[in-house]
C-alpha positions as CSV (number, residue, x, y, z in Angstrom):
1,X,29.3,80.5,174.6
2,X,26.5,78.0,175.1
3,X,27.3,74.4,174.0
4,X,24.2,74.2,171.8
5,X,25.6,77.1,169.7
6,X,28.9,75.3,169.0
7,X,27.7,73.7,165.7
8,X,26.7,77.1,164.5
9,X,30.1,78.5,165.3
10,X,31.7,75.6,163.4
11,X,29.5,76.4,160.4
12,X,30.6,80.0,160.5
13,X,34.2,79.1,160.6
14,X,33.8,76.6,157.8
15,X,32.1,79.2,155.6
16,X,34.9,81.7,156.2
17,X,37.5,79.1,155.5
18,X,35.8,78.1,152.2
19,X,36.8,81.5,150.8
20,X,40.4,80.5,151.0
21,X,39.7,77.6,148.6
22,X,37.1,78.9,146.3
23,X,38.7,80.5,143.2
24,X,39.0,84.3,143.5
25,X,36.9,86.2,140.9
26,X,39.1,88.1,138.4
27,X,37.7,91.5,139.5
28,X,38.9,91.0,143.1
29,X,42.2,90.5,144.9
30,X,42.7,87.6,147.3
31,X,42.5,89.5,150.5
32,X,39.2,91.2,149.4
33,X,37.7,87.8,148.6
34,X,38.9,86.4,152.0
35,X,37.4,89.5,153.8
36,X,34.1,88.8,152.1
37,X,34.2,85.3,153.6
38,X,34.9,86.8,157.0
39,X,32.1,89.3,156.6
40,X,29.6,86.6,155.7
41,X,30.7,84.4,158.6
42,X,30.2,87.4,161.0
43,X,26.8,88.2,159.7
44,X,25.7,84.6,159.9
45,X,27.0,84.4,163.5
46,X,24.8,87.4,164.2
47,X,21.8,85.9,162.6
48,X,22.3,82.5,164.3
49,X,23.0,84.3,167.6
50,X,26.1,82.2,168.2
51,X,27.1,84.8,170.8
52,X,25.8,88.2,171.9
53,X,26.0,90.7,169.0
54,X,28.7,92.8,170.8
55,X,30.9,89.7,171.4
56,X,30.7,88.7,167.8
57,X,31.7,92.2,166.7
58,X,34.6,92.4,169.2
59,X,35.9,89.1,167.8
60,X,35.6,90.4,164.3
61,X,37.5,93.6,165.2
62,X,40.2,91.4,166.8
63,X,40.5,89.2,163.6
64,X,40.9,92.3,161.4
65,X,43.5,93.7,163.7
66,X,45.5,90.4,163.9
67,X,45.4,89.4,160.3
68,X,45.9,92.7,158.5
69,X,43.3,91.4,156.0
70,X,42.1,94.9,155.2
71,X,45.5,96.0,153.9
72,X,45.0,96.5,150.2
73,X,47.4,94.8,147.7
74,X,48.1,98.1,146.1
75,X,49.4,99.6,149.4
76,X,51.5,96.4,149.9
77,X,53.0,96.8,146.4
78,X,53.7,100.5,147.1
79,X,55.6,99.4,150.3
80,X,57.5,96.9,148.2
81,X,58.5,99.5,145.6
82,X,59.5,102.0,148.3
83,X,61.7,99.4,150.1
84,X,63.4,98.1,146.9
85,X,64.0,101.6,145.7
86,X,65.7,102.4,149.0
87,X,68.0,99.4,148.6
88,X,68.9,100.3,145.0
89,X,69.5,104.0,145.7
90,X,71.3,103.7,149.0
91,X,74.7,105.5,148.6
92,X,74.4,105.5,144.8
93,X,74.7,108.4,142.4
94,X,72.1,110.3,140.3
95,X,73.2,108.2,137.3
96,X,72.1,105.1,139.1
97,X,68.8,106.7,139.9
98,X,68.3,107.4,136.2
99,X,69.2,103.8,135.4
100,X,66.6,102.6,137.9
101,X,63.8,104.8,136.4
102,X,64.8,103.6,132.9
103,X,64.7,99.9,134.0
104,X,61.2,100.4,135.6
105,X,59.9,102.2,132.5
106,X,61.2,99.4,130.2
107,X,59.6,96.8,132.5
108,X,56.2,98.6,132.5
109,X,56.4,99.1,128.8
110,X,57.1,95.4,128.0
111,X,54.3,94.3,130.5
112,X,51.7,96.6,128.9
113,X,52.8,95.6,125.4
114,X,52.4,91.9,126.2
115,X,49.0,92.4,127.9
116,X,47.5,94.7,125.2
117,X,48.7,92.5,122.3
118,X,48.0,89.1,123.9
119,X,45.0,89.4,126.2
120,X,42.7,92.2,125.0
121,X,39.9,92.0,122.4
122,X,41.0,92.3,118.7
123,X,39.8,96.0,118.4
124,X,42.1,96.9,121.4
125,X,44.9,94.9,120.0
126,X,44.7,96.9,116.7
127,X,44.7,100.1,118.7
128,X,47.8,98.9,120.6
129,X,49.6,98.2,117.2
130,X,48.8,101.8,116.2
131,X,50.3,103.1,119.4
132,X,53.4,101.0,119.1
133,X,54.0,101.9,115.5
134,X,53.7,105.7,116.1
135,X,56.9,107.7,116.3
136,X,56.6,108.5,120.0
137,X,58.9,108.4,123.0
138,X,58.6,105.4,125.2
139,X,57.1,107.4,128.1
140,X,54.2,108.6,125.8
141,X,53.7,105.0,124.5
142,X,53.4,103.9,128.1
143,X,50.8,106.5,128.8
144,X,48.7,105.6,125.7
145,X,49.0,101.9,126.4
146,X,47.9,102.4,130.0
147,X,44.9,104.3,128.9
148,X,44.0,101.6,126.4
149,X,44.5,98.8,129.0
150,X,42.5,100.7,131.7
151,X,39.6,101.3,129.2
152,X,39.4,97.6,128.4
153,X,40.0,96.3,132.0
154,X,40.0,98.6,135.0
155,X,42.1,101.2,136.7
156,X,43.0,98.8,139.5
157,X,44.2,96.1,137.1
158,X,46.3,98.7,135.2
159,X,48.0,99.8,138.4
160,X,48.6,96.3,139.5
161,X,50.3,95.4,136.2
162,X,52.4,98.5,136.4
163,X,53.4,97.9,140.0
164,X,54.3,94.3,139.5
165,X,56.5,95.2,136.5
166,X,58.3,97.8,138.6
167,X,58.8,95.4,141.5
168,X,60.4,92.8,139.2
169,X,62.7,95.4,137.7
170,X,63.7,96.8,141.1
171,X,64.3,93.4,142.5
172,X,66.7,92.6,139.7
173,X,68.7,95.8,140.4
174,X,68.7,95.2,144.1
175,X,70.4,91.8,143.6
176,X,73.5,93.9,142.7
177,X,73.8,94.9,146.3
178,X,72.1,92.2,148.4
179,X,71.2,88.5,148.2
180,X,67.6,87.5,147.5
181,X,67.2,86.3,151.1
182,X,68.3,89.7,152.4
183,X,66.0,91.5,150.0
184,X,63.0,89.3,150.9
185,X,63.7,90.0,154.6
186,X,63.7,93.7,154.2
187,X,60.6,93.7,152.0
188,X,58.8,91.4,154.4
189,X,59.6,93.6,157.4
190,X,58.2,96.7,155.6
191,X,55.1,94.8,154.6
192,X,54.6,93.5,158.1
193,X,55.0,96.9,159.6
194,X,52.5,98.4,157.1
195,X,49.9,95.6,157.9
196,X,50.3,96.1,161.6
197,X,49.7,99.8,161.4
198,X,46.9,99.6,158.8
199,X,45.2,96.7,160.6
200,X,44.7,98.3,164.0
201,X,43.7,101.7,162.4
202,X,41.1,99.9,160.2
203,X,39.8,97.7,163.0
204,X,39.1,100.7,165.3
205,X,38.2,103.2,162.6
206,X,34.5,103.2,163.2
207,X,34.8,104.1,166.9
208,X,35.4,107.7,165.8
209,X,32.2,107.7,163.6
210,X,30.1,110.7,164.8
211,X,26.8,109.0,163.6
212,X,27.5,106.0,165.9
213,X,28.0,108.4,168.8
214,X,24.8,110.2,167.9
215,X,22.9,107.0,168.6
216,X,24.9,106.1,171.8
217,X,24.2,109.6,173.3
218,X,20.6,109.5,172.2
219,X,20.0,106.1,173.8
220,X,21.4,107.6,177.1
221,X,19.1,110.6,176.8
222,X,16.1,108.3,176.2
223,X,16.8,106.9,179.6
224,X,15.8,110.3,181.0
225,X,12.5,110.1,179.1
226,X,11.7,106.8,180.7
227,X,13.1,107.6,184.2
228,X,11.2,110.8,184.6
229,X,7.9,109.2,183.4
230,X,7.5,111.7,180.6
231,X,7.0,109.0,178.0
232,X,4.4,107.3,180.1
233,X,2.6,110.6,180.7
234,X,2.5,111.6,177.0
235,X,1.0,108.2,176.1
236,X,-1.7,108.3,178.7
237,X,-2.4,111.9,177.8
238,X,-3.2,111.1,174.2
239,X,-5.3,108.0,175.2
240,X,-7.3,110.2,177.6
241,X,-8.2,112.5,174.6
242,X,-8.7,109.9,171.8
243,X,-9.5,106.8,173.8
244,X,-13.3,106.6,173.6
245,X,-13.2,104.3,170.5
246,X,-10.9,101.4,169.9
247,X,-9.6,103.1,166.8
248,X,-9.0,106.2,168.9
249,X,-6.7,104.2,171.2
250,X,-4.9,102.9,168.1
251,X,-4.3,106.4,166.9
252,X,-3.2,107.5,170.4
253,X,-0.5,104.8,170.2
254,X,0.6,106.0,166.7
255,X,0.7,109.6,167.9
256,X,2.8,108.6,171.0
257,X,5.2,106.6,168.7
258,X,5.6,109.6,166.4
259,X,6.2,112.1,169.3
260,X,8.7,109.9,171.1
261,X,10.5,108.7,168.0
262,X,13.0,111.6,167.4
263,X,14.6,111.2,170.9
264,X,14.2,107.4,171.3
265,X,16.8,105.8,169.1
266,X,16.0,102.4,170.5
267,X,12.8,101.4,168.7
268,X,12.6,98.5,171.2
269,X,12.6,100.9,174.2
270,X,10.0,103.1,172.5
271,X,7.4,100.4,171.6
272,X,8.5,97.7,174.0
273,X,9.5,99.5,177.2
274,X,7.3,102.6,177.1
275,X,4.1,101.9,175.1
276,X,3.7,98.1,175.4
277,X,3.1,98.1,179.1
278,X,0.4,100.7,178.6
279,X,-1.2,98.6,175.9
280,X,-1.2,95.5,178.1
281,X,-2.8,97.5,181.0
282,X,-5.6,98.8,178.7
283,X,-6.2,95.3,177.2
284,X,-6.5,93.7,180.7
285,X,-8.8,96.5,181.9
286,X,-11.2,95.3,179.3
287,X,-10.8,91.7,180.4
288,X,-8.9,90.8,177.2
289,X,-6.1,88.4,178.1
290,X,-4.4,85.5,176.3
291,X,-4.6,83.4,179.5
292,X,-8.4,83.5,179.3
293,X,-8.5,83.1,175.5
294,X,-10.1,86.6,175.2
295,X,-7.2,88.3,173.5
296,X,-9.3,89.0,170.4
297,X,-11.6,91.4,172.4
298,X,-9.1,94.2,172.0
299,X,-5.6,93.1,173.0
300,X,-4.7,91.5,169.7
301,X,-5.6,94.6,167.7
302,X,-3.8,97.0,170.0
303,X,-0.7,94.8,170.1
304,X,-0.5,94.7,166.3
305,X,-1.0,98.5,166.1
306,X,1.6,98.9,168.8
307,X,4.1,96.9,166.8
308,X,3.2,98.1,163.3
309,X,3.5,101.8,164.3
310,X,7.1,101.1,165.2
311,X,8.6,100.6,161.7
312,X,6.7,103.7,160.4
313,X,7.9,106.0,163.2
314,X,11.4,104.5,162.8
315,X,11.5,105.6,159.2
316,X,10.6,109.2,160.0
317,X,13.7,110.3,161.8
318,X,17.4,109.5,161.7
319,X,17.4,109.2,165.5
320,X,14.3,106.9,165.7
321,X,16.2,103.6,165.4
322,X,19.9,102.6,165.6
323,X,20.5,101.5,162.0
324,X,19.3,104.8,160.5
325,X,22.7,106.6,161.0
326,X,24.4,103.7,159.4
327,X,22.2,104.2,156.3
328,X,23.3,107.9,156.2
329,X,26.9,106.8,156.5
330,X,26.6,104.2,153.7
331,X,24.8,106.6,151.4
332,X,27.6,109.1,151.9
333,X,30.3,106.5,151.2
334,X,28.4,105.2,148.1
335,X,28.2,108.7,146.6
336,X,31.9,109.6,147.5
337,X,30.6,111.9,150.2
338,X,28.6,114.0,147.7
339,X,25.3,113.1,149.4
340,X,25.1,113.5,153.2
341,X,21.6,113.4,154.4
342,X,21.0,115.7,157.4
343,X,18.6,115.2,160.3
344,X,16.3,117.9,159.1
345,X,16.4,116.7,155.5
346,X,15.5,113.2,156.6
347,X,12.7,114.4,158.9
348,X,11.2,116.7,156.2
349,X,11.5,114.1,153.5
350,X,9.7,111.4,155.5
351,X,7.2,113.7,157.3
352,X,4.3,113.4,154.8
353,X,5.0,109.8,153.7
354,X,5.3,108.7,157.3
355,X,2.1,110.5,158.5
356,X,0.1,109.1,155.6
357,X,1.3,105.5,156.4
358,X,0.6,106.0,160.1
359,X,-2.9,107.2,159.3
360,X,-3.8,104.2,157.1
361,X,-2.0,101.5,159.1
362,X,-4.6,101.2,162.0
363,X,-7.4,100.9,159.5
364,X,-5.7,98.0,157.7
365,X,-5.1,96.2,161.0
366,X,-8.7,96.9,161.9
367,X,-9.8,95.2,158.7
368,X,-7.4,92.3,159.0
369,X,-7.7,91.7,162.7
370,X,-10.9,93.4,163.9
371,X,-11.4,93.9,167.6
372,X,-14.5,92.5,169.2
373,X,-14.8,95.7,171.3
374,X,-15.4,98.7,169.1
375,X,-16.3,101.3,171.7
376,X,-14.0,102.0,174.7
377,X,-15.2,104.8,176.9
378,X,-13.4,103.1,179.8
379,X,-10.0,103.6,178.2
380,X,-10.3,107.3,178.4
381,X,-11.3,107.0,182.1
382,X,-8.5,104.5,182.7
383,X,-5.9,106.9,181.2
384,X,-7.2,109.9,183.2
385,X,-7.0,107.8,186.4
386,X,-3.4,106.9,185.5
387,X,-2.6,110.6,184.9
388,X,-4.2,111.5,188.2
389,X,-2.1,108.9,189.9
390,X,1.0,110.4,188.3
391,X,0.1,113.8,189.7
392,X,1.2,117.1,188.5
393,X,4.2,117.2,186.1
394,X,7.3,117.0,188.2
395,X,10.2,119.4,187.7
396,X,12.3,116.6,186.3
397,X,9.6,116.0,183.6
398,X,9.5,119.7,182.7
399,X,13.3,119.8,182.3
400,X,13.2,116.6,180.2
401,X,10.4,118.1,178.1
402,X,12.4,121.3,177.6
403,X,15.5,119.3,176.6
404,X,13.3,117.2,174.3
405,X,11.9,120.3,172.5
406,X,15.3,122.0,172.3
407,X,16.9,118.9,170.6
408,X,14.0,118.8,168.1
409,X,14.4,122.5,167.3
410,X,18.2,122.2,166.9
411,X,18.1,119.0,164.9
412,X,15.5,120.7,162.6
413,X,18.0,123.5,162.0
414,X,16.5,126.3,164.1
415,X,19.9,127.7,165.0
416,X,20.7,128.1,161.3
417,X,17.4,129.9,160.5
418,X,17.6,132.2,163.6
419,X,21.3,132.9,164.1
420,X,23.1,131.5,161.1
421,X,24.8,128.8,163.2
422,X,25.2,125.2,162.1
423,X,25.8,122.3,164.5
424,X,26.5,118.6,163.8
425,X,23.6,116.3,164.9
426,X,26.0,114.5,167.3
427,X,27.1,117.9,168.8
428,X,23.4,118.7,169.5
429,X,22.9,115.3,171.1
430,X,26.0,115.9,173.3
431,X,24.5,119.2,174.3
432,X,21.3,117.4,175.3
433,X,23.2,114.9,177.4
434,X,25.2,117.7,179.1
435,X,21.9,119.4,180.1
436,X,20.4,116.2,181.4
437,X,23.6,115.6,183.5
438,X,23.8,119.2,184.8
439,X,20.1,119.2,185.7
440,X,20.5,116.0,187.6
441,X,18.0,114.1,185.5
442,X,20.6,111.4,185.1
443,X,23.8,110.8,187.1
444,X,27.1,109.9,185.5
445,X,26.7,106.5,187.2
446,X,23.5,106.0,185.3
447,X,25.2,107.0,182.1
448,X,27.9,104.4,182.7
449,X,25.3,101.8,183.6
450,X,23.4,102.3,180.3
451,X,24.5,99.0,178.9
452,X,22.4,99.3,175.8
453,X,24.2,102.4,174.7
454,X,27.7,101.0,175.3
455,X,26.7,97.7,173.7
456,X,25.5,99.7,170.7
457,X,28.9,101.5,170.5
458,X,30.6,98.1,170.3
459,X,28.6,96.2,167.8
460,X,27.7,99.2,165.7
461,X,31.4,100.2,165.3
462,X,32.3,96.6,164.4
463,X,29.6,96.3,161.7
464,X,30.2,99.8,160.3
465,X,33.9,99.0,160.1
466,X,33.3,95.8,158.2
467,X,30.8,97.4,155.8
468,X,33.3,100.2,155.2
469,X,36.2,97.8,154.5
470,X,34.0,96.0,151.9
471,X,34.0,99.3,150.0
472,X,37.7,99.9,150.6
473,X,38.6,96.5,149.2
474,X,36.4,96.8,146.2
475,X,34.0,94.0,147.2
476,X,30.9,96.2,147.3
477,X,31.6,97.5,143.8
478,X,32.1,93.9,142.6
479,X,28.7,92.8,144.1
480,X,26.9,95.9,142.9
481,X,28.2,95.5,139.4
482,X,27.0,91.8,139.4
483,X,23.6,92.8,140.7
484,X,23.4,95.7,138.2
485,X,24.1,93.3,135.4
486,X,21.3,91.1,136.6
487,X,18.8,94.0,136.8
488,X,20.0,95.3,133.4
489,X,19.5,91.9,131.8
490,X,15.9,92.0,133.0
491,X,15.3,95.1,130.9
492,X,14.1,97.3,133.8
493,X,13.7,101.0,133.6
494,X,14.9,103.7,136.1
495,X,11.9,103.6,138.4
496,X,11.3,99.8,138.1
497,X,15.0,99.1,138.9
498,X,14.6,101.1,142.1
499,X,11.4,99.3,143.0
500,X,12.9,95.9,142.1
501,X,16.1,96.4,144.2
502,X,14.3,98.0,147.2
503,X,11.7,95.1,147.3
504,X,14.4,92.5,147.0
505,X,16.3,94.2,149.8
506,X,13.1,94.4,152.0
507,X,12.0,90.8,151.6
508,X,15.5,89.4,152.1
509,X,14.8,90.4,155.8
510,X,13.0,87.1,156.3
511,X,16.5,85.7,156.6
512,X,17.6,88.2,159.2
513,X,16.9,88.7,162.9
514,X,18.6,92.1,163.1
515,X,17.9,95.2,161.0
516,X,21.4,96.4,161.7
517,X,23.0,93.1,160.4
518,X,20.8,93.2,157.3
519,X,21.6,96.9,156.5
520,X,25.3,96.3,157.2
521,X,25.4,93.3,154.9
522,X,23.2,94.4,152.0
523,X,22.3,98.1,151.9
524,X,25.5,99.4,150.4
525,X,25.4,96.7,147.7
526,X,21.8,97.3,146.7
527,X,22.2,101.1,146.8
528,X,25.4,101.1,144.8
529,X,23.8,98.8,142.2
530,X,20.9,101.2,141.8
531,X,23.3,104.1,141.4
532,X,25.3,102.2,138.8
533,X,22.1,101.8,136.8
534,X,21.3,105.5,136.8
535,X,19.0,105.8,139.8
536,X,18.8,109.4,141.2
537,X,20.9,109.3,144.3
538,X,18.7,111.2,146.8
539,X,15.4,109.7,145.5
540,X,16.8,106.2,145.6
541,X,18.2,106.8,149.1
542,X,14.8,107.7,150.4
543,X,13.2,104.7,148.7
544,X,15.8,102.4,150.2
545,X,15.7,103.9,153.7
546,X,11.9,103.4,153.6
547,X,12.4,99.7,152.7
548,X,15.1,99.4,155.4
549,X,12.5,100.3,158.1
550,X,9.4,98.8,156.6
551,X,11.2,95.4,156.6
552,X,10.8,95.4,160.4
553,X,7.1,94.8,160.0
554,X,7.2,91.3,158.5
555,X,8.2,88.7,161.2
556,X,8.1,88.1,164.9
557,X,11.9,88.3,165.0
558,X,12.5,91.1,162.5
559,X,13.6,93.7,165.1
560,X,14.1,93.9,168.9
561,X,10.6,95.2,169.4
562,X,9.0,92.1,167.8
563,X,9.8,89.4,170.4
564,X,8.9,91.8,173.2
565,X,5.3,92.3,171.9
566,X,5.0,88.8,170.4
567,X,6.0,87.3,173.7
568,X,2.9,88.7,175.4
569,X,1.0,86.0,173.4
570,X,-1.7,88.4,172.2
571,X,-0.9,87.6,168.6
572,X,-0.5,84.2,167.0
573,X,2.4,83.6,164.6
574,X,0.2,83.1,161.6
575,X,-1.7,86.3,162.2
576,X,1.6,88.2,162.9
577,X,3.2,87.1,159.6
578,X,0.0,87.6,157.6
579,X,-0.6,91.1,158.9
580,X,3.1,91.9,158.6
581,X,3.3,90.8,155.0
582,X,0.2,92.8,154.0
583,X,1.4,95.9,155.8
584,X,4.8,95.7,154.3
585,X,3.1,96.0,150.9
586,X,0.7,98.8,152.1
587,X,3.5,100.7,153.9
588,X,5.8,100.6,150.9
589,X,3.0,101.5,148.5
590,X,1.8,104.4,150.5
591,X,5.2,105.8,151.5
592,X,6.8,105.6,148.1
593,X,3.8,106.8,146.1
594,X,3.2,109.8,148.5
595,X,7.0,110.2,148.6
596,X,7.4,110.4,144.8
597,X,5.1,113.4,144.8
598,X,6.4,114.9,148.0
599,X,10.1,114.4,147.2
600,X,9.6,115.9,143.7
601,X,8.0,118.9,145.4
602,X,11.0,119.2,147.8
603,X,13.4,119.0,144.8
604,X,15.0,115.7,145.8
605,X,15.0,114.6,142.1
């Protein structure tokens, strides 16, 4: 770690430590509150770039594995009950088992009685008196009191109260056979064993996530598109057709982005490694360079279009940028797996909104940052010369194009329509990688050397794991409920709540330098809050995923593509931020307004 980053590391550690001293909200348990502190510290370390993203996430995984912080209190209490029960029942008769159950029931009954009569609102206390005065067996009274307590508090609090009462009763019985020190030692050993097992399973849980592997495999396949020159050929081909006007070049860039997006999950590779060099070459062919102060001739306009096409194309396909599969995963978790967006459903849902936004975007940039050169007949000639230099399409390009088309067809569900076969999106990606390896487009050495893919596996798994644990520990529900109360107090309706939450989520990106970090930290919370307030799950998911990609447009550090293009010095920071802010409004307005009609037609709500 660099020395200049040390103060930032100390800040992250201090923030995590503060959560051990700040009072725990009543709705959360201690370990959940502490985990939230760890999560915030990790996200802050990512934003401040204390260390490489993968390194930060590896350390987070290690902390989770070492501390057992994700082991829920309910599972710890279950382990305590199981251990104490084993002590009491060891070598004892059925009669003693009955005595143990009677003692536990009595303890639970007294605890519920004290809580309902002493800590609940007056109406609930009156209801508790009615239950207690009824001529019922104790077991029925316990059931009724539990229902009343759950209704006025929560299911989690009711279970905690019941478990704690059982533990106290069992401990008293266990003292008949062992000393308190011996009991504590056995219980501690059981809890420690549980934490060790749970901790490592939780820490590594996301490495088996199929959506993460979809991105990893797709990044590797994308290397074949770059290596064979297929991506470069496609871009020059479109420019040769549409490149007689400056706007024509702009739309060629947009078309290239859209065509390459489904199989280029690194939006940085797509706009930065494939298209940006072509944009720079075209700009310089027109003597438009920042070194000469002539960037406004055409270079500034094309660079802005190059960048602004990237968020739109990223929103159109699950496989167009790394965080999109994370969105799918978080939507599924927020809806208890009831809503699992498929590759085809995403592509169809975003097709018309994305195309409309892509059609309007160059015109907005043209208005905000007009190029001095309007007519560019040389661009078409330039592209044709480049195509001529590339020569006829090589066999490797043909094979790559065939794999490209096959993947698109299978992801779109062609196998289901034609043969009634269904394949997981990751399975299809693995097929594509196998074909690329068999054909020799890529060697296994090149697969191993694709650092971006394996780096993605590391940091993506770490962030997905932490986001998942927020849900497991009840933190997400707590934050979503708090956010929901705020939105409800503002008196917002169903549509306005979705717009309010999605825009708040979008513009919070000014504080993030990573879309993945932002989505990991906030998507689940904002999406869950909308669901709690009655937002239609699928409609709201598409509005939120739109915001989650449009947010890449606003700053020169918003996504990996931004510093690549900004670093060419064709666009000043003021112009970048100004155009980015305007287009964030335009993109959201176009995509959501068109989307509301299109998604209604598709039956999404």
